[in-house]
N, C-alpha and C positions, 0 to 999 in steps of 0.2 A: 808946940814944936812937933816936927814930923818924926814919926817912929821909924825904926829900922826897916820895916816892911815897905813903907812908902818910898824910902830912899832906894831900896833894892829894886822896887818896881820901876822907879824913874830911871835907874841905871840900865835895867833890862830894856826899857823902852828906847832909851838913847842908843843902846847897842843895836837894837832892831832897826831903828831909823838909819843908822850908819850902814848896816848891811844892805838895806833897800837902796840907799843912795849909791853905794858901790855897784849894785846890780844894775841900776838905771844907767850909770855912767858906762858900764860894760856894754849894755844893749845899745846905747846911743853910739858908742864907738864902732860897734859891729855894723850898725845901720849906716853910718857915715861911710865906712869902707865899702859896703855893698852898693851904695849910691854912686861911688866913684867908678864902678865897673861899667863897661859898655853894655847896652841893651842886648840881650841874647837874641839870636836869629832862630826863631822857632819853626821856620818853614823848612821841613826836612829835605824837600826836593829842590832847593834853591840852586839855580845855575845862573851864572852871570850872562848877560845878554852879549851875544857875539856881535861885533860891529858889522854894519852893512858893507857889502862889497862895493868897491869904487867903479865897478863896470856898468856899462849901459844895460838896463834890464832887457831891452829888445835884442841884445846880443846873446843872452843866455839861451841855452839849448832847450831847457824845459819851457820857458816862456815862448820861444819860437814854435815849438811843437804844439803848445796850447793854442796859439793864435791860428795855426794852420789846421787845427782839427776841430775842437769843440766850439770855437767861437765863429766858425764860418756859418753863414746862413744855409738853410737846407737847399739842396739842389733840386730843381724842378723835375 
């Protein structure tokens, strides 16, 4: 027959296992909550892309100036 020390050891072991099970349930619940969160945006300088203008590019002043300056062939 088991003596009192073995019974005590078995009870302590059962209590320790119960504590570990509770801890694992807590960690699992926290991990499940973390997985529900959206992915963090870690790029600090993120800026949304502005839509392109609906105008004709050849009508833009900067493009017009470029065409008539740098893109002209050299004059003889």
